[in-house]
Phi, psi and omega in degrees: 000134178290144183295147178294142177299150179296144181297146179294141174290150184242142176226138174282159177305323177293318178297323180296316185295316177301318172298322179291319179297334181274001176105003175289154179245089179251142175233173178221155173233099190068240179262356185277134183248138178231138176256113182259014184303310175298326173294317181299315186295334182258007174219080182304324184290343180262003184299312184296328185293315182278322178302331181293335182256008178303132173083000186259161174273122185258014184302314181302326182293322182270331191256344184228185180294151006264010184264093183276342184258058192254359178298321179287329176293323175300312181295321180295323184294325183300337179297338186249018182289134179244333183164194183249147171284122182279135181085199184278126177305335178303330181296324179290323172305313186290323179296324175301319182294324182289325183292337181244157183292327183231126179297139174283138174241115184237145171265116183308329183278330177222109188239128347275148175262128185265133177295318180233158178278121175265089187297322178297329182267312189261339178063346183225162173262110189287345181275357178241162177300134190280333192307317184271005178253333190286337181296339178273356179290336178059235186288341179288337190301309192295320175291320181294321187289342182256017168251093188297150178234164175256354182288155175284151181231147176243143184260318194235151174290325183283126182298322181296307180294328175300322177294328180286340181276354182245155174198145172287147182300326188280357177290329181295309177290327182302316187278313196261330176303313174302320180292318175300323178293312177305308181298319178298311177304314184294309185283338174293319179293329175291317180292325183292343174289340175082017182259001181267129180233150176264153171070017175291342175298318185264325181206146171264331182298314187254015181291156185242130176285146180250103178286162177299336179294343182278348181314307180301326183292318184290325179299307181295326174301319177293324176294321178297315182292327176298317178302320179290317179302316180305317181293315182295317175296314184294321183280312191265338179254307187290328180246029171293147174263104184290150178298138185296346183258007186255101177302314188285322176295319173302311182295318176302305179306312179297326178295313186279332184203341184292322178300335174288319180289332181281328182228068189290348182261012172280095186292342174285351181229033181265341179245164184283118178304144187301323188290307179292332178294328182295323181293316183291319183288325175296319179298316181297317185302313180299324180295317180290328173295326175286330182272330191231161170303155189303315183292320178299303182299318182295322175297312177304319180294319181298317176293326177289327176295322177293318176303322176295317180299315179294323171303308182296316181291320177299312181303313180298318181292326181289338176273324191236356179278165176233072184293157174295140178295134184093347181279167178302316178294327176296317183292324177288323176300312178299321181293315181288329174303309180306315184301315187287319195256348187217324190228064186296338184263018174203179181070052190269346183280141179255306178272345183198149176268009186309303187283340172292323172299314189292317183264014174057043174244020184292134174279128181284153180292138177277153177300321177277122181289345185275096183239001181224000000 
């Protein structure tokens, strides 16, 4: 018979308070206590985020709205379990109130909810849509947008437009995988007929026939080209530094990517919404059709479309998945965490580090291996 596991350590509210006062970052889920001090030390960008919750019960954040994707967060949290809170958890809440001049009143759904707008501290009114506020931040915007929060954010006044700015992760494969499969099947059959030739726009004498056997090469080429486009868009569009005097460029940056860095745990805005994605995808398809024969350009497009789906799914998994330690996805998750919380000007690869190596924007390994 296997030996019984050792009993969990127990801590009184006063012991927890002493550790918090000494600078430790402990949180609780009911009576279960978790020491996140080491995590905070290795993720300086997330320090402000977690310090604000030190000593508090985070059950509502993990079990209820707006965080619907909390199963992985709960599993991650268990790695930092240290013991049980002895006695009534209310005693810790009361001791927190004594330790501060004014007791904190928090709304678990929106934390912290401010009675008044503290413009010096927060710079924006969190109770109103942010999109039309951020443009006024000017030179403060770049620093502000890279200080993440756990609260939900709203972008638009219109409920309809706000809904269009959000999407569930599974909508991406449901919408785009069938299209990629259909285009692949259609253009493969066109290539297999042997009637497709390259360079006919310039010359008929030296045009090159494209056989059906080239289909896999063109498809993989499309995926490869997407990986490059992924890097270029992420680095030069998503991480452009808008001029501090440009209201519209700051607003545009926040719309396309800044809001993701401000609220990185918002699962409804981790993948590209279908409506704006349709416009970008249609533009790319039109460009390929203009440059290449329909079957050739369409096959490259189908491969690129599948590459985009894999990119969006990988990005979602890096935020909410729990990959096995030592796996490829584990290293990419660690890499992406560094990008969000410490190295926003490098580490632009999501599905691969290939182009970070090539363009010298790779995030270097830290001496301490505990980075996640």
